[in-house]
C-alpha positions as CSV (number, residue, x, y, z in Angstrom):
1,M,-8.3,49.1,12.1
2,E,-4.7,48.3,13.5
3,I,-1.7,50.9,14.9
4,T,1.1,49.8,15.4
5,C,3.2,52.4,18.0
6,P,6.5,54.1,16.1
7,R,9.0,53.5,19.6
8,C,8.5,50.3,21.3
9,E,6.3,48.5,17.8
10,S,3.0,47.7,19.8
11,T,-0.1,46.3,18.1
12,F,-3.6,47.8,18.7
13,A,-6.2,47.8,17.5
14,T,-8.5,51.5,17.4
15,D,-12.2,52.6,15.9
16,G,-11.8,54.7,12.9
17,K,-14.6,56.7,14.8
18,A,-12.4,57.5,17.8
19,L,-8.9,58.7,15.8
20,R,-11.3,60.9,13.8
21,E,-12.3,62.3,17.3
22,H,-9.0,62.9,18.8
23,H,-7.3,64.0,16.1
24,Y,-5.4,60.7,15.2
25,Q,-3.4,61.8,17.9
26,V,-2.5,59.0,19.8
27,K,-0.8,57.7,22.8
28,C,0.7,53.8,23.5
29,S,-0.2,52.4,26.7
30,V,2.9,50.2,26.5
31,C,5.8,52.9,26.4
32,Q,3.5,56.2,26.5
33,Q,4.9,57.9,23.7
34,I,2.4,60.0,21.9
35,F,2.0,60.3,18.0
36,H,0.3,61.1,14.7
37,I,-1.1,58.4,12.9
38,D,-1.2,58.6,8.6
39,I,-4.8,56.5,7.7
40,A,-2.7,56.2,4.4
41,A,0.5,54.2,5.6
42,E,-1.6,52.5,8.5
43,E,-4.4,50.7,5.6
44,T,-1.8,50.4,3.1
45,R,0.4,48.6,6.2
46,A,-2.6,46.5,7.4
47,G,-3.2,45.3,4.1
48,S,0.5,43.7,3.7
49,S,-0.1,42.6,7.0
50,L,-3.6,41.0,5.8
51,G,-2.0,39.4,3.2
52,R,0.8,37.8,5.0
53,R,-1.8,35.6,7.5
54,L,-3.3,34.6,4.0
55,G,-0.1,34.1,2.4
56,R,1.0,31.7,6.1
57,F,-2.1,30.3,5.6
58,L,-2.5,29.1,2.1
59,L,1.4,27.5,2.7
60,I,-0.2,25.5,5.6
61,L,-2.7,24.4,4.3
62,A,-1.4,23.6,0.8
63,I,1.1,21.8,3.6
64,I,-1.3,20.1,5.0
65,L,-3.1,18.8,1.7
66,L,0.6,17.8,0.5
67,I,0.9,15.8,3.9
68,T,-2.3,14.3,3.4
69,A,-2.1,12.9,-0.3
70,L,1.2,11.6,0.7
71,I,-0.7,9.8,3.4
72,G,-3.3,8.5,1.1
73,Q,-0.6,6.8,-1.6
74,V,1.2,5.5,0.8
75,L,-2.0,3.1,2.2
76,W,-3.1,3.2,-1.3
77,W,-0.1,1.7,-2.9
78,T,0.4,-0.8,0.8
79,R,-3.2,-1.7,0.8
80,S,-3.2,-0.3,4.4
81,Y,-6.5,0.8,3.9
82,S,-8.0,-3.0,4.0
83,Y,-7.2,-3.5,8.0
84,A,-9.1,-0.4,8.0
85,A,-12.2,-0.9,5.8
86,T,-13.0,-3.1,8.6
87,S,-14.4,-0.9,10.4
88,A,-17.6,-0.4,8.8
89,P,-17.9,3.2,8.8
90,V,-14.7,3.6,7.1
91,R,-15.6,0.6,4.7
92,H,-18.8,2.7,3.6
93,M,-16.7,6.0,3.5
94,L,-14.1,4.4,0.7
95,L,-16.4,2.4,-0.9
96,D,-18.7,5.8,-1.7
97,G,-15.1,8.0,-1.9
98,A,-14.1,5.2,-5.5
99,E,-18.2,5.9,-6.1
100,Q,-18.1,9.2,-6.6
101,L,-14.5,8.8,-8.8
102,G,-16.0,6.4,-10.9
103,I,-13.1,3.5,-9.2
104,T,-13.2,0.2,-8.1
105,I,-11.1,-0.6,-4.7
106,P,-8.3,-3.1,-5.2
107,W,-8.6,-5.3,-2.4
108,P,-5.5,-7.4,-1.7
109,G,-5.1,-11.1,-1.8
110,P,-7.0,-13.0,-1.6
111,N,-4.1,-15.0,0.4
112,K,-4.9,-18.3,2.3
113,D,-7.0,-16.9,5.2
114,I,-10.0,-17.0,3.5
115,R,-11.8,-21.1,4.4
116,I,-14.4,-23.2,3.3
117,L,-17.2,-23.0,6.4
118,N,-19.7,-26.2,4.5
119,S,-20.8,-27.1,0.5
120,Q,-22.9,-29.6,-0.6
121,V,-23.6,-31.1,-4.4
122,T,-27.3,-31.4,-5.7
123,P,-28.2,-32.7,-9.3
124,V,-30.4,-30.8,-11.2
125,G,-31.7,-32.2,-13.6
126,D,-30.4,-32.7,-17.7
127,H,-26.9,-34.6,-15.3
128,L,-25.6,-30.8,-14.6
129,A,-25.5,-30.4,-10.9
130,R,-25.4,-27.3,-7.8
131,I,-22.7,-26.7,-5.6
132,T,-23.9,-24.5,-2.7
133,G,-21.8,-23.3,0.0
134,S,-20.3,-20.3,2.3
135,I,-16.6,-19.6,2.5
136,E,-15.1,-17.3,5.5
137,N,-12.4,-14.8,5.8
138,V,-10.3,-14.7,8.8
139,A,-7.9,-12.6,8.3
140,N,-7.8,-9.3,10.1
141,Q,-8.8,-7.1,6.7
142,V,-10.6,-6.8,4.1
143,Q,-9.4,-9.8,0.9
144,A,-10.7,-9.7,-2.7
145,Y,-13.4,-12.5,-2.9
146,P,-11.5,-15.5,-4.0
147,V,-11.8,-18.2,-7.5
148,I,-13.5,-21.4,-6.4
149,E,-11.9,-24.7,-8.3
150,V,-14.1,-27.4,-8.5
151,T,-12.2,-30.9,-9.7
152,L,-14.8,-33.4,-11.2
153,S,-13.4,-36.6,-10.7
154,N,-14.6,-40.5,-11.8
155,V,-15.8,-43.7,-10.2
156,Y,-11.8,-43.7,-9.9
157,G,-10.8,-40.8,-7.8
158,A,-9.3,-39.4,-11.4
159,P,-9.8,-36.0,-12.1
160,I,-12.0,-35.3,-15.7
161,A,-12.2,-31.7,-15.1
162,H,-11.5,-28.2,-13.5
163,L,-14.1,-25.5,-13.2
164,Q,-13.5,-22.0,-11.4
165,F,-15.9,-19.4,-10.7
166,T,-14.9,-16.3,-10.1
167,A,-16.7,-13.8,-7.1
168,A,-18.9,-12.2,-9.8
169,Q,-20.2,-15.1,-10.4
170,Y,-21.0,-17.3,-7.0
171,L,-21.7,-14.2,-5.6
172,S,-25.5,-13.2,-4.6
173,G,-27.9,-10.8,-2.7
174,E,-26.4,-8.0,-0.7
175,F,-22.5,-9.3,-1.1
176,H,-20.5,-8.2,-4.1
177,A,-17.3,-8.2,-5.2
178,S,-16.3,-4.3,-5.0
179,A,-17.3,-3.8,-1.4
180,G,-14.5,-6.3,-0.4
181,F,-14.4,-10.1,1.3
182,V,-15.2,-8.7,4.8
183,P,-13.6,-10.7,8.0
184,G,-16.2,-12.5,10.0
185,T,-18.9,-13.3,8.1
186,A,-19.8,-16.3,6.5
187,V,-20.8,-15.9,2.9
188,P,-23.4,-17.6,1.1
189,F,-22.2,-19.4,-2.7
190,T,-23.6,-21.1,-5.2
191,L,-21.6,-22.7,-8.1
192,S,-23.8,-23.5,-11.2
193,G,-23.4,-23.6,-15.3
194,P,-23.2,-25.9,-18.3
195,A,-20.1,-27.5,-17.5
196,L,-21.2,-28.3,-14.3
197,T,-22.1,-31.8,-14.8
198,A,-22.9,-35.0,-12.6
199,A,-20.3,-36.7,-11.7
200,A,-18.9,-39.5,-9.3
201,G,-16.6,-37.1,-7.3
202,Y,-16.3,-33.2,-6.8
203,Q,-13.6,-31.0,-4.6
204,V,-14.3,-27.7,-4.1
205,T,-10.8,-25.6,-3.6
206,L,-10.1,-22.2,-3.2
207,L,-7.8,-20.4,-5.0
208,S,-5.3,-17.7,-3.5
209,R,-2.4,-15.7,-4.4
210,P,1.2,-15.7,-3.3
């Protein structure tokens, strides 16, 4: 237990057995004051001191949690986490946390820092076509996948149809829209469907958000 000198208010840790052996008479090693220990009062004081320490600890913990929550809100609303998510461990941590909470991370964009690396058209019969290729995110942050628009044109170059494909429609394999579009990775896409018919010309573009 801890005892406090009534003269100089120095605090010491002592053993209950030693106190009993000296009949609760104690000599302060700082001011040499000899005083009698009131066990009940010391235990009450010790409990009060413990309560104050616990109260300070809980207050500090509450402040830390509040600051963490505020930082999290700032990162969430400004989408700043998309820059940190370029690191694979951070991205996996964010995705695991989102899965535990049952939410989808709202990746920003897509902006204009996405490019088409290549694309090719393949006839598939029944007057249909399939377009394959790959796209790359050249920004320094994880973005949302873009919508891919295909414009079909006739032999005169006039557009005859505009088709749009979402990430869920053109991604496959290891790539998923919810995981975000990671920079520096060539992501393959496949566009197909009953509306993608054979045409004289095709123009593939990426739709971005301002």
